[in-house]
Structures are given as C-alpha cells and as structure tokens.
C-alpha positions as a printed NumPy array, in Angstrom:
array([[  0.   ,   0.   ,   0.   ],
       [  1.356,   3.403,  -0.968],
       [  0.085,   6.883,  -0.176],
       [ -2.162,   8.185,  -2.951],
       [ -3.27 ,  11.414,  -1.27 ],
       [ -1.926,  13.613,   1.542],
       [ -3.946,  16.191,   3.434],
       [ -2.274,  18.365,   6.085],
       [ -4.142,  20.816,   8.301],
       [ -2.718,  23.429,  10.686],
       [  0.821,  22.055,  10.738],
       [  3.348,  24.914,  10.517],
       [  2.938,  26.538,   7.071],
       [  0.561,  23.799,   5.87 ],
       [ -2.742,  25.382,   6.771],
       [ -4.827,  23.228,   4.442],
       [ -2.671,  21.215,   2.028],
       [ -4.143,  18.609,  -0.291],
       [ -2.032,  16.814,  -2.903],
       [ -1.91 ,  13.502,  -4.766],
       [  1.209,  11.322,  -4.658],
       [  2.655,   8.814,  -7.116],
       [  5.289,   6.086,  -6.786],
       [  8.086,   8.693,  -7.05 ],
       [  7.603,  12.255,  -5.812],
       [ 10.164,  15.05 ,  -6.157],
       [  9.495,  18.022,  -3.859],
       [ 10.774,  21.244,  -5.454],
       [ 10.732,  24.833,  -4.308],
       [ 12.543,  27.682,  -2.636],
       [ 13.674,  27.515,   0.991],
       [ 10.967,  27.87 ,   3.659],
       [  8.136,  26.742,   1.409],
       [  7.217,  23.684,   3.501],
       [  9.084,  20.74 ,   1.96 ],
       [ 10.659,  19.525,   5.204],
       [  7.378,  20.086,   7.031],
       [  5.634,  17.9  ,   4.448],
       [  8.015,  15.014,   5.206],
       [  7.751,  15.667,   8.944],
       [  3.953,  15.471,   8.714],
       [  4.082,  12.03 ,   7.104],
       [  6.645,  10.97 ,   9.697],
       [  4.332,  11.997,  12.543],
       [  1.44 ,  10.164,  10.91 ],
       [  3.047,   6.789,  10.18 ],
       [  6.753,   7.01 ,  11.048],
       [  8.618,   5.479,  13.95 ],
       [  8.968,   8.816,  15.728],
       [  9.233,   9.223,  19.482],
       [  8.601,  12.968,  19.545],
       [  5.172,  14.577,  19.218],
       [  4.704,  18.001,  17.595],
       [  5.562,  21.074,  19.628],
       [  3.283,  23.986,  20.478],
       [  4.941,  26.136,  17.823],
       [  4.207,  23.458,  15.193],
       [  0.588,  24.631,  15.045],
       [ -0.258,  26.996,  12.22 ],
       [ -0.186,  30.453,  13.83 ],
       [ -3.223,  32.438,  12.701],
       [ -2.303,  35.767,  14.321],
       [ -0.355,  37.646,  16.982],
       [ -2.637,  36.432,  19.791],
       [ -2.446,  32.826,  18.629],
       [ -2.91 ,  30.247,  21.393],
       [ -2.126,  26.611,  20.437],
       [ -4.401,  25.363,  23.238],
       [ -7.354,  26.983,  21.484],
       [ -6.202,  26.16 ,  17.971],
       [ -7.792,  23.74 ,  15.559],
       [ -5.948,  20.415,  15.786],
       [ -3.033,  19.407,  13.626],
       [ -4.267,  16.733,  11.238],
       [ -2.43 ,  14.6  ,   8.698],
       [ -4.734,  12.45 ,   6.572],
       [ -3.189,   9.798,   4.328],
       [ -5.26 ,   7.957,   1.752],
       [ -4.246,   4.466,   0.589],
       [ -6.139,   3.476,  -2.558],
       [ -6.095,   0.395,  -4.731],
       [ -5.969,   0.531,  -8.526],
       [ -7.98 ,  -1.216, -11.192],
       [ -5.176,  -3.705, -11.884],
       [ -3.714,  -3.797,  -8.366],
       [ -6.476,  -4.631,  -5.921],
       [ -6.272,  -5.027,  -2.153],
       [ -5.561,  -8.606,  -1.096],
       [ -7.959, -10.682,   0.956],
       [ -5.65 , -10.141,   3.917],
       [ -5.888,  -6.349,   3.545],
       [ -9.669,  -6.555,   3.284],
       [ -9.766,  -8.649,   6.455],
       [ -7.392,  -6.476,   8.504],
       [ -8.948,  -3.158,   7.397],
       [-12.501,  -4.514,   7.312],
       [-14.372,  -1.67 ,   9.02 ],
       [-12.125,   1.042,   7.567],
       [-12.623,   0.149,   3.876],
       [-14.484,   2.783,   1.825],
       [-15.662,   2.551,  -1.791],
       [-15.299,   4.927,  -4.74 ],
       [-18.137,   4.21 ,  -7.147],
       [-17.35 ,   7.142,  -9.457],
       [-14.134,   5.892, -11.052],
       [-15.319,   2.306, -11.387],
       [-19.118,   1.937, -10.896],
       [-19.299,  -1.794, -11.722],
       [-16.505,  -2.802,  -9.329],
       [-15.836,   0.144,  -6.982],
       [-12.291,   1.1  ,  -6.082],
       [-11.546,   0.535,  -2.391],
       [ -9.541,   2.896,  -0.186],
       [ -8.729,   3.629,   3.447],
       [ -7.958,   7.007,   5.018],
       [ -5.761,   7.258,   8.115],
       [ -5.951,  10.441,  10.184],
       [ -3.232,  11.5  ,  12.619],
       [ -4.501,  14.17 ,  15.017],
       [ -2.661,  16.285,  17.596],
       [ -4.722,  18.637,  19.739],
       [ -5.138,  20.125,  23.194],
       [ -7.415,  18.093,  25.46 ],
       [ -9.134,  20.245,  28.089],
       [-10.076,  17.292,  30.275],
       [ -6.524,  15.909,  30.305],
       [ -5.04 ,  19.41 ,  30.512],
       [ -2.439,  18.603,  27.888],
       [ -1.819,  17.833,  24.24 ],
       [ -2.757,  14.383,  22.975],
       [ -2.31 ,  12.505,  19.733],
       [ -4.578,   9.949,  18.108],
       [ -4.743,   7.896,  14.942],
       [ -8.064,   6.815,  13.525],
       [ -9.795,   6.056,  10.248],
       [-11.955,   8.637,   8.478],
       [-14.274,   8.677,   5.494],
       [-13.873,  10.716,   2.308],
       [-15.144,  13.821,   4.108],
       [-12.631,  13.312,   6.966],
       [-15.367,  12.34 ,   9.418],
       [-14.233,   9.798,  11.994],
       [-15.788,   6.399,  11.28 ],
       [-18.505,   5.44 ,  13.701],
       [-17.393,   1.806,  14.124],
       [-14.094,   0.793,  15.737],
       [-11.981,   3.439,  14.053],
       [ -8.674,   3.18 ,  15.942],
       [ -5.557,   2.633,  13.842],
       [ -3.711,  -0.271,  15.395],
       [ -0.24 ,  -1.755,  15.122],
       [ -1.299,  -4.383,  12.591],
       [ -2.716,  -1.622,  10.377],
       [  0.49 ,   0.421,  10.583],
       [  2.542,  -2.591,   9.515],
       [  1.235,  -2.228,   5.947],
       [  2.901,   1.149,   5.331],
       [  6.234,   1.517,   7.209],
       [  7.839,   4.951,   6.729],
       [ 11.619,   5.425,   6.639],
       [ 12.932,   8.97 ,   6.73 ],
       [ 16.478,  10.098,   5.915],
       [ 16.793,  13.727,   7.007],
       [ 19.226,  16.285,   5.604],
       [ 21.313,  16.218,   8.818],
       [ 23.2  ,  13.075,   7.803],
       [ 26.399,  12.335,   9.73 ],
       [ 28.548,   9.359,   8.759],
       [ 30.188,   9.254,  12.217],
       [ 26.806,   9.03 ,  13.911],
       [ 25.657,   6.494,  11.308],
       [ 28.676,   4.245,  11.926],
       [ 28.703,   4.564,  15.747],
       [ 25.016,   4.721,  16.646],
       [ 23.508,   1.3  ,  17.361],
       [ 20.039,   2.496,  16.363],
       [ 21.169,   3.812,  12.956],
       [ 20.645,   1.888,   9.709],
       [ 24.312,   0.775,   9.826],
       [ 23.874,  -0.204,  13.471],
       [ 20.844,  -2.321,  12.625],
       [ 22.713,  -3.976,   9.757],
       [ 25.628,  -4.793,  12.105],
       [ 23.264,  -6.216,  14.674],
       [ 21.745,  -8.54 ,  12.077],
       [ 25.09 , -10.252,  11.365],
       [ 24.852, -13.682,  12.967],
       [ 28.156, -15.15 ,  14.224],
       [ 26.897, -17.168,  17.19 ],
       [ 28.206, -20.483,  15.82 ],
       [ 31.654, -18.917,  15.38 ],
       [ 31.963, -17.306,  18.836],
       [ 34.356, -19.862,  20.332],
       [ 36.694, -19.688,  17.342],
       [ 36.529, -15.886,  17.36 ],
       [ 37.315, -15.69 ,  21.1  ],
       [ 40.328, -17.979,  20.691],
       [ 41.661, -15.911,  17.808],
       [ 41.219, -12.667,  19.778],
       [ 43.162, -14.142,  22.704],
       [ 45.99 , -15.127,  20.36 ],
       [ 46.11 , -11.63 ,  18.83 ],
       [ 45.992, -10.021,  22.297],
       [ 48.937, -12.136,  23.382],
       [ 50.81 , -11.33 ,  20.181],
       [ 50.372,  -7.58 ,  20.699],
       [ 50.563,  -7.193,  24.486],
       [ 52.689, -10.044,  25.833],
       [ 56.371,  -9.527,  26.701],
       [ 56.227,  -5.769,  26.203],
       [ 57.971,  -3.606,  28.813],
       [ 55.576,  -0.67 ,  28.45 ],
       [ 52.547,  -2.933,  28.823],
       [ 54.033,  -4.629,  31.883],
       [ 54.766,  -1.255,  33.541],
       [ 51.284,   0.021,  32.682],
       [ 49.637,  -3.035,  34.257],
       [ 51.651,  -2.533,  37.459],
       [ 50.498,   1.08 ,  37.697],
       [ 46.884,   0.165,  36.994],
       [ 47.003,  -2.509,  39.697],
       [ 46.622,   0.353,  42.159],
       [ 42.939,   0.361,  41.15 ],
       [ 42.573,  -3.047,  42.805],
       [ 43.913,  -1.653,  46.08 ],
       [ 41.913,   1.573,  45.906],
       [ 38.663,  -0.215,  45.204],
       [ 39.453,  -3.288,  47.365],
       [ 39.123,  -5.619,  44.397],
       [ 40.382,  -9.188,  44.378],
       [ 43.785,  -9.729,  42.893],
       [ 44.081, -10.585,  39.253],
       [ 40.87 ,  -8.694,  38.49 ],
       [ 42.518,  -6.235,  36.103],
       [ 43.532,  -7.11 ,  32.525],
       [ 44.31 ,  -5.285,  29.275],
       [ 42.513,  -6.342,  26.099],
       [ 43.28 ,  -4.853,  22.703],
       [ 39.99 ,  -6.156,  21.264],
       [ 36.438,  -6.583,  22.553],
       [ 35.679, -10.117,  23.719],
       [ 32.017,  -9.84 ,  24.655],
       [ 29.949, -11.124,  21.773],
       [ 27.678,  -8.071,  21.576],
       [ 30.672,  -5.753,  21.194],
       [ 32.593,  -7.612,  18.514],
       [ 31.245,  -5.484,  15.63 ],
       [ 31.243,  -2.123,  17.395],
       [ 34.138,  -0.941,  15.249],
       [ 32.88 ,  -2.343,  11.936],
       [ 33.617,   0.442,   9.465],
       [ 33.754,   1.148,   5.755],
       [ 37.218,   1.586,   4.256],
       [ 37.584,   3.137,   0.839],
       [ 40.65 ,   3.456,  -1.393],
       [ 40.447,   6.259,  -3.941],
       [ 41.743,   5.924,  -7.492],
       [ 44.856,   8.006,  -6.742],
       [ 45.834,   6.306,  -3.487],
       [ 47.077,   2.923,  -2.362],
       [ 45.839,   3.511,   1.176],
       [ 42.298,   2.573,   2.208],
       [ 40.889,   5.127,   4.638],
       [ 37.811,   4.918,   6.878],
       [ 34.781,   6.556,   5.331],
       [ 34.811,   9.513,   7.741],
       [ 38.249,  10.507,   6.399],
       [ 36.813,  11.065,   2.917],
       [ 35.058,  14.176,   1.623],
       [ 31.528,  15.168,   2.666],
       [ 30.138,  14.188,  -0.747],
       [ 31.528,  10.667,  -0.479],
       [ 30.226,  10.409,   3.082],
       [ 26.736,  11.48 ,   1.976],
       [ 26.7  ,   8.916,  -0.838],
       [ 27.812,   6.263,   1.676],
       [ 24.887,   7.08 ,   3.994],
       [ 22.459,   6.749,   1.074],
       [ 23.989,   3.405,   0.082],
       [ 23.79 ,   2.159,   3.687],
       [ 20.127,   3.212,   3.749],
       [ 19.469,   1.366,   0.487],
       [ 21.313,  -1.703,   1.783],
       [ 19.13 ,  -1.659,   4.894],
       [ 15.976,  -1.597,   2.753],
       [ 17.188,  -4.39 ,   0.47 ],
       [ 18.898,  -6.695,   2.947],
       [ 17.318,  -6.231,   6.333],
       [ 13.826,  -4.872,   5.827],
       [ 12.332,  -8.123,   4.463],
       [ 13.645,  -9.911,   7.568],
       [ 12.354,  -7.504,  10.208],
       [  8.99 ,  -6.443,   8.761],
       [  6.353,  -8.777,  10.103],
       [  3.983,  -8.059,   7.239],
       [  5.06 ,  -9.532,   3.866],
       [  2.622,  -7.195,   2.106],
       [  4.241,  -4.072,   3.55 ],
       [  5.429,  -1.454,   1.076],
       [  8.244,   0.787,   2.363],
       [  7.486,   4.495,   2.064],
       [ 10.801,   6.312,   1.817],
       [ 11.399,   9.982,   2.603],
       [ 14.783,  11.481,   1.68 ],
       [ 15.688,  15.115,   2.252],
       [ 18.241,  16.799,  -0.043],
       [ 20.109,  13.709,  -1.317],
       [ 22.377,  16.02 ,  -3.347],
       [ 24.147,  17.531,  -0.317],
       [ 27.914,  18.   ,  -0.932],
       [ 27.782,  15.929,  -4.143],
       [ 29.023,  17.16 ,  -7.527],
       [ 26.453,  17.453, -10.381],
       [ 27.133,  14.213, -12.271],
       [ 27.116,  12.23 ,  -9.03 ],
       [ 23.798,  13.894,  -8.101],
       [ 22.263,  12.415, -11.223],
       [ 23.681,   9.009, -10.327],
       [ 22.324,   9.305,  -6.785],
       [ 18.823,   9.959,  -8.097],
       [ 19.039,   6.878, -10.309],
       [ 20.054,   4.911,  -7.218],
       [ 17.096,   6.289,  -5.255],
       [ 14.676,   5.575,  -8.097],
       [ 15.614,   1.894,  -7.869],
       [ 14.815,   1.667,  -4.157],
       [ 11.904,  -0.644,  -3.454],
       [  8.775,   1.161,  -2.355],
       [  7.285,   4.643,  -2.646],
       [  9.835,   7.479,  -2.784],
       [  9.317,  11.058,  -1.561],
       [ 12.411,  13.211,  -2.19 ],
       [ 12.938,  16.889,  -1.423],
       [ 15.665,  18.632,  -3.408],
       [ 17.198,  21.948,  -4.428],
       [ 19.174,  20.367,  -7.256],
       [ 18.3  ,  20.982, -10.93 ],
       [ 20.56 ,  18.005, -11.699],
       [ 18.174,  15.732,  -9.822],
       [ 15.092,  17.474, -11.157],
       [ 16.172,  16.957, -14.77 ],
       [ 16.277,  13.175, -14.167],
       [ 12.73 ,  12.882, -12.856],
       [  9.454,  12.624, -14.736],
       [  7.604,  15.946, -15.032],
       [  4.48 ,  14.308, -13.549],
       [  6.439,  13.425, -10.393],
       [  7.23 ,  17.063,  -9.567],
       [  5.509,  18.665,  -6.586],
       [  6.268,  22.398,  -6.72 ],
       [  6.072,  24.134,  -3.329],
       [  5.386,  27.855,  -2.965],
       [  4.701,  30.076,   0.035],
       [  1.809,  32.511,  -0.376],
       [  1.508,  34.887,   2.586],
       [  3.115,  32.298,   4.819],
       [  0.926,  29.405,   3.66 ],
       [  2.289,  26.465,   1.666],
       [  0.714,  25.793,  -1.711],
       [  1.671,  22.639,  -3.633],
       [  1.044,  22.179,  -7.342],
       [  1.647,  19.268,  -9.677],
       [  0.854,  18.666, -13.334],
       [ -2.399,  16.736, -13.69 ],
       [ -2.447,  13.551, -15.678],
       [ -5.602,  14.631, -17.523],
       [ -7.33 ,  17.83 , -18.557],
       [ -9.499,  19.508, -15.964],
       [-12.638,  18.928, -18.014],
       [-12.048,  15.168, -18.279],
       [-13.952,  13.001, -15.783],
       [-11.73 ,   9.974, -15.268],
       [-13.386,   6.566, -15.206],
       [-12.049,   3.073, -15.721],
       [-13.247,   1.211, -18.795],
       [-13.186,   4.022, -21.388],
       [-11.543,   3.481, -24.813],
       [ -7.778,   4.098, -24.814],
       [ -8.263,   6.976, -27.264],
       [-10.339,   8.823, -24.66 ],
       [ -7.485,   8.718, -22.151],
       [ -4.786,   9.659, -24.654],
       [ -6.644,  12.6  , -26.191],
       [ -7.507,  14.033, -22.781],
       [ -4.025,  13.968, -21.272],
       [ -2.915,  17.373, -20.004],
       [  0.43 ,  16.95 , -21.767],
       [  0.399,  15.37 , -25.199],
       [  3.488,  13.398, -26.358],
       [  4.899,  16.288, -28.438],
       [  4.489,  18.658, -25.495],
       [  6.285,  16.209, -23.197],
       [  9.249,  16.137, -25.562],
       [  9.421,  19.944, -25.723],
       [  9.285,  20.182, -21.927],
       [ 12.093,  17.651, -21.542],
       [ 14.23 ,  19.457, -24.123],
       [ 13.688,  23.095, -23.196],
       [ 12.947,  22.925, -19.463],
       [ 14.041,  19.761, -17.698],
       [ 17.383,  19.362, -19.487],
       [ 18.232,  23.067, -19.906],
       [ 16.293,  25.274, -17.517],
       [ 15.325,  23.128, -14.529],
       [ 16.356,  25.973, -12.2  ],
       [ 13.159,  27.875, -13.069],
       [ 11.251,  25.491, -10.755],
       [ 13.15 ,  27.067,  -7.873],
       [ 12.422,  30.626,  -9.028],
       [  9.854,  33.122,  -7.864],
       [  9.357,  34.314, -11.438],
       [ 10.834,  33.549, -14.847],
       [ 11.277,  35.801, -17.845],
       [ 11.04 ,  34.309, -21.335],
       [ 12.76 ,  35.978, -24.268],
       [ 13.341,  35.061, -27.903],
       [ 16.912,  33.84 , -27.523],
       [ 20.271,  34.083, -25.817],
       [ 20.921,  37.603, -27.131],
       [ 18.07 ,  39.041, -25.054],
       [ 18.802,  36.707, -22.129],
       [ 22.448,  37.798, -21.862],
       [ 21.558,  41.511, -22.024],
       [ 18.864,  41.159, -19.361],
       [ 21.096,  39.199, -16.986],
       [ 23.924,  41.748, -17.374],
       [ 21.826,  44.873, -16.81 ],
       [ 19.633,  43.509, -14.006],
       [ 22.118,  44.325, -11.213],
       [ 22.942,  47.65 , -12.909],
       [ 19.294,  48.711, -12.904],
       [ 17.916,  47.224,  -9.653],
       [ 21.048,  46.665,  -7.554],
       [ 20.762,  42.871,  -7.412],
       [ 21.29 ,  40.056,  -9.865],
       [ 18.267,  38.248, -11.238],
       [ 19.413,  35.145,  -9.334],
       [ 19.5  ,  37.016,  -6.022],
       [ 15.917,  38.093,  -6.65 ],
       [ 14.788,  34.556,  -7.486],
       [ 14.206,  35.47 , -11.144],
       [ 15.243,  33.116, -13.957],
       [ 15.82 ,  34.531, -17.441],
       [ 15.317,  31.946, -20.185],
       [ 16.208,  32.146, -23.873],
       [ 13.637,  30.257, -25.926],
       [ 15.49 ,  29.609, -29.201],
       [ 13.43 ,  31.797, -31.512],
       [ 10.36 ,  32.021, -29.327],
       [  9.538,  28.429, -28.359],
       [  7.313,  29.552, -25.52 ],
       [  4.702,  26.786, -25.484],
       [  6.388,  24.271, -23.097],
       [  7.07 ,  27.013, -20.541],
       [  3.557,  28.418, -20.707],
       [  1.961,  24.979, -20.503],
       [  3.663,  24.039, -17.226],
       [  3.189,  27.551, -15.8  ],
       [ -0.574,  27.366, -16.237],
       [ -2.777,  27.621, -13.134],
       [ -3.974,  24.06 , -13.8  ],
       [ -0.345,  22.856, -13.678],
       [  2.403,  24.448, -11.546],
       [  0.887,  27.954, -11.483],
       [  4.254,  29.663, -12.045],
       [  4.682,  33.415, -12.498],
       [  6.105,  34.532, -15.84 ],
       [  6.749,  37.48 , -18.138],
       [  7.778,  37.626, -21.785],
       [ 10.057,  40.008, -23.687],
       [  8.957,  39.628, -27.305],
       [  9.954,  41.028, -30.673],
       [  7.412,  43.44 , -32.067],
       [  6.873,  42.129, -35.622],
       [  3.214,  41.535, -36.47 ],
       [  3.68 ,  37.863, -37.345],
       [  5.54 ,  37.304, -34.041],
       [  2.705,  38.893, -32.079],
       [  0.086,  36.768, -33.841],
       [  2.061,  33.552, -33.226],
       [  2.624,  34.404, -29.554],
       [ -1.065,  35.123, -28.961],
       [ -2.005,  31.781, -30.532],
       [  0.509,  30.004, -28.279],
       [ -0.901,  31.694, -25.182],
       [ -4.467,  30.691, -26.007],
       [ -3.432,  27.137, -26.919],
       [ -1.611,  26.867, -23.584],
       [ -4.884,  27.459, -21.746],
       [ -4.754,  31.17 , -20.879],
       [ -7.278,  33.952, -21.184],
       [ -5.513,  36.262, -23.632],
       [ -7.032,  39.414, -22.149],
       [ -5.656,  38.541, -18.697],
       [ -2.108,  37.978, -19.925],
       [ -1.468,  41.098, -22.01 ],
       [  0.239,  42.962, -19.18 ],
       [  2.721,  40.074, -18.872],
       [  4.031,  40.517, -22.411],
       [  6.507,  43.315, -23.113],
       [  6.633,  43.878, -26.863],
       [  9.477,  45.775, -28.494],
       [  7.958,  48.816, -30.254],
       [  7.596,  49.694, -33.947],
       [  7.867,  46.114, -35.2  ],
       [ 11.48 ,  45.869, -33.967],
       [ 13.548,  42.848, -33.146],
       [ 16.041,  43.222, -30.294],
       [ 18.976,  44.386, -32.434],
       [ 16.983,  47.027, -34.333],
       [ 15.433,  48.228, -31.067],
       [ 18.893,  48.719, -29.537],
       [ 19.991,  50.652, -32.646],
       [ 16.957,  52.934, -32.291],
       [ 17.586,  53.496, -28.573],
       [ 21.351,  53.958, -28.548],
       [ 22.144,  55.29 , -32.039],
       [ 25.806,  56.391, -32.123],
       [ 26.59 ,  54.34 , -29.017],
       [ 26.116,  51.207, -31.125],
       [ 28.682,  52.541, -33.616],
       [ 31.12 ,  53.075, -30.732],
       [ 30.692,  49.471, -29.567],
       [ 31.238,  48.157, -33.109],
       [ 34.309,  50.35 , -33.606],
       [ 35.851,  49.403, -30.258],
       [ 35.072,  45.693, -30.278],
       [ 34.287,  44.5  , -33.781],
       [ 36.002,  46.911, -36.245],
       [ 37.896,  44.203, -38.152],
       [ 34.83 ,  41.986, -38.489],
       [ 32.648,  44.928, -39.468],
       [ 35.057,  46.138, -42.196],
       [ 35.253,  42.606, -43.597],
       [ 31.454,  42.334, -43.474],
       [ 31.021,  45.656, -45.315],
       [ 33.489,  44.52 , -47.982],
       [ 31.377,  41.525, -48.973],
       [ 29.617,  42.099, -52.322],
       [ 26.295,  40.909, -50.943],
       [ 26.332,  43.798, -48.474],
       [ 27.58 ,  46.523, -50.789],
       [ 24.08 ,  47.882, -51.408],
       [ 23.311,  48.229, -47.68 ],
       [ 23.94 ,  51.281, -45.544],
       [ 23.082,  52.899, -42.246],
       [ 20.746,  51.073, -39.881],
       [ 20.051,  48.254, -42.329],
       [ 23.772,  47.447, -42.651],
       [ 24.338,  47.663, -38.901],
       [ 21.319,  45.471, -38.14 ],
       [ 22.402,  42.785, -40.579],
       [ 25.934,  42.783, -39.134],
       [ 24.64 ,  42.468, -35.583],
       [ 22.692,  39.395, -36.652],
       [ 26.041,  37.675, -37.207],
       [ 27.379,  38.375, -33.682],
       [ 24.176,  38.351, -31.639],
       [ 25.274,  37.066, -28.212],
       [ 28.726,  38.673, -28.31 ],
       [ 27.151,  41.982, -29.305],
       [ 24.658,  41.671, -26.461],
       [ 27.451,  41.139, -23.938],
       [ 29.499,  44.095, -25.211],
       [ 26.486,  46.408, -25.423],
       [ 25.481,  45.604, -21.829],
       [ 29.056,  46.273, -20.668],
       [ 29.079,  49.585, -22.593],
       [ 25.738,  50.669, -21.097],
       [ 27.029,  49.966, -17.587],
       [ 30.449,  51.526, -18.171],
       [ 29.021,  54.697, -19.7  ],
       [ 26.137,  54.836, -17.236],
       [ 23.553,  54.946, -20.021],
       [ 19.828,  54.496, -19.442],
       [ 18.386,  51.001, -19.787],
       [ 16.038,  50.746, -22.834],
       [ 12.451,  51.619, -21.876],
       [ 10.827,  48.253, -22.59 ],
       [ 13.589,  46.374, -20.776],
       [ 13.354,  48.784, -17.837],
       [  9.574,  48.318, -17.608],
       [  9.995,  44.546, -17.681],
       [ 12.58 ,  44.521, -14.887],
       [ 10.565,  46.937, -12.748],
       [  7.431,  44.807, -13.136],
       [  9.331,  41.606, -12.312],
       [ 10.961,  43.219,  -9.29 ],
       [  7.611,  44.455,  -8.025],
       [  6.111,  40.964,  -8.244],
       [  8.89 ,  39.133,  -6.414],
       [  8.925,  41.746,  -3.641],
       [  5.182,  41.511,  -2.945]])
C-alpha cells in the first residue's frame, strides 16, 4: 500500500494542504516553502517517531495565537487500490471496518480505499496535548465503528525517513542507525568460540612480553587496592571479547583511485560520506527490511531530504538513479536541478509560500474537463491527457534538461533567444542593484520564441508559475505568440500585461539601434572593427547602408554583441532601454510583494 493522497491541516505553514502522490515524488521549491514540514507530517502520521509536535508546530493564525485553542493538527493519508492492483484478501480482512468505496471511477466494481488520520490537539479534560490515529471517510469524518488505527494496520505502510542532517560518524557509531541495525543482524553465534580464541591469540601477540605494557599493568594494579578488588581482576585487552561488542568498530574503508591507502569513510570528503549514507540506507531496505517487517505485504514508504548535499552534479544524477531503484514509494525533497532533470515531469511537486501558507502544485495527468473513469476506450485517455506526447518532448528538451532551475524561481522571464537573455542578466544588477538570481528570477532564452512548453507548465492548472515575456514586435511574431498563449490554456485578455513587446515592429537588435544610435557605432568600432570592415566589404552587403547594414551585421554576432552592449551601457552609465526597464521593474515588483 502506498500513499495516494496527503492532506495536512494546521501544521506549521501547511494550513490546508491537499495533494496527490505517485510512486516517485520530487518536492521542489525555494527555501521555507514547507518541503521539510511535508516530510515531517508524514513521519508523525506513520513514522517510527518518538517525539510529538511542539506547540509552535501549530499553524499560527495571528499575533494572539494560542495553540491550546487552535484547531488540531491533522495529517490524513489515503491508501487506494488501482484497477489492476487490488487489495488482497488479507488487507480486506485487517482493514474490514475502515474500507471505503469509490463508485465514481469504477461503478461496476468500486475502487476501495482507506484514510488514516493523525490528530494532535489540546485536550481540556486531560489538561495537555494528545495525539490519536483513527480512520476517516472521504469527508474526513471519523468512522462510527471501531476506528482506531492499530499496530497491525500500521505494519502495511512503514515509513523510513532520511533527514538532511546526515552524519557518517553518527551512522557508523550509533547502534540504532541503519548501519547499526545492519551490524546487529550479522549472525556469528556459531563462530563465537573460534573468534574468542583468535582474539586471545592476537591479544597475546600484541601485548605479551612488552615492557611498556608490563609497567602500565603494574600502575593500573593500584585500582585493585583503591577499590578493594580481588587480585588478578585487572587485565588489558586490545579487542572486545564480549559477543555483543565484537562489531562495534565495523567500518567502511575506501581506497580512492589516486591512493594505495584505504581510509575509513569519515576521512573522505563530505560528498563521499553522503553517498555512503544513502547506500547504507538502500542496503538496509534491500537486505534487512524483508527480515524484520512482520507483514510480507508491507510497502516501504521512503522519505529522503536533499540527497544532493555536498555531491558534484554528475554524481547527483547518479544518486537519483540509485534512489529511483529503491523498493517502495519514494518522496524526495531537493534543491538540485541536476536531480530534477532526471525525474518525470508528472512526479514534480512544486512548493510555494503565499503569505506564509504552503501551496503545492503538480501537473495533472488529464485535462481539468475530463472526468476519469475506468473502462473508457484508450483513445479517450490519450486525447484528454494534459500533456500530449509532443508537449512532453518539448518540456524535456527546453525545461528539464536546460532550464530546470526555473522550478526554484519566484518568477521567470522568457525571451526570444540568448541575445536578449544575456543583455537582461547583465543589466539587471545595474538597474535594480541585485542580480536576477538574487531576486529569485530566472531569465530563459527560448530559441526563436519556443514559448509553449514554458507556458503549458506555468498554467494555473499545472504548476501555477509566475512569468513574463520580452517579445519582438513584428506583427507575425505577435500573432504567433497570442495563438501560443491561447493554446496553452490562458485567457488572452488577462495575460497582455505580462508581455513586453518591443515597439515599432522591432527585433532586439533594431530596437537597440533605435535606442542607442551612435553608441552602437562606438561598440562596433571598439570591439568588432575588423569583423565589421570585412562584413562591409562583402559584395552581398555593398548595397546596404546605415541602420540596415548595422542590423544585418549584428545578426552575425548576436550574443557577443549583447554582452558588449550591456558592458558599454554599464560603463558609460547609459539608461536602460524603456521596454527592458519596464519589464525589470514589473518583475521586481512581483517578487517583492
């Protein structure tokens, strides 16, 4: 059983969160948007956690907030079967009174589900905070029959949580860690006598007939006198002899490619240590979990926070592939575009904070107007998917593999290509005093205006991302852009203030020529004189002059020209072009709201 739906109420920034989950879930978003809280909520609901929420874990509704009078913290998890993966007879027996039926998706053979509610609230009668787990119906009403969630119920969905505060030393030394549990599972009982004999031989080899050891023993013998112990009660042992201590020092030794010396794992870099912790965790799930979980039908639910910590980009991608092969349901929070670009777009959960409240968005599988039911023709499902195959390919190419960082942005600006992108990124700090990155703004070049994949995922029905566009002003470009906006599901009238068109039918180069005039000639003379003279000497250009000649030349050096023009504007303290200035001011205003 895996979690199909999560509902969180009044827990920190999650005032009223409701989101669907899949087999793999990648939590994306800026800091302080509620990703860790999301994992903590699931951990409180079904994890092996000894600590209850604190008073300041309640959602604070105002300055005079009192957690004792607050609505309770609730975490509701829905476990739902699928058409081709039904609950077993054992599940039906164990969850008998908690089973509910969904007759909408599958009227002839209703889909069964159970909903577990974890509640933490102040109890007036007990004069303290209490926690409870019970089953609820679809409307979150506590079931009238025996609704308590018991140990045998919890055994079907064990939760394992790897937090961001991973420490290899603690992992290796702590007996309750995943490494500690793996060590404890090693069975050497039948070998104990042989092991003890070998240890005694090694002890003798190291300690016997050594002057320093003999002197040390004589000094330590004073303990016997001080404590009135019997003689011969003090001994030195180089190695543990008690069977439960034999593996206390079991460690991982690793020899790097450029060294002949194997070092313990805590002597390696933080990235290597982090990867080791993840591998230990995976080993625990693969090797030990089947032996210690009483319920053979249990599906591990795995939470991992920031697996990319201290790891270089290519290794981050490899780590995600390792995680994706872990058995069970995976819920991963990350700030890494190198992990994001490996995941499926439908597995993204984008977190945002709106006035201190977490909002989570994910791309729907189907269009909003489509009422999903089992048993429809395949064509009905395919034609009603929110993302069609061609759109998926564009999103993978232009966003996931090139611009995954925009999922961590407060706002992104789309422009025709790299020429506009480079100019905007260079003049942003000159105009507003901060880089676009510091403001949480991503600037994206769209290779000739391929806006559709960006607009499709930014739609309110998908990730509801904030965007603006800097567009050329030619009539055919405007017509094409408006068609793209409508096709991407927007109301054209409500998006016009988000598009900043260059005036008078200009493209970016001709607009810059109009704005800066002789300053453009100075840039060409200082930086590109040889290229420009050669360009003018070509027969095909002999009939051109003035602005037309300059514009055509700039087309041949677009990005380099953009860089040099931005540097010239900053160096000479020139004004930023009006349309660009308006765009940056509008973007700045939005991210500062």
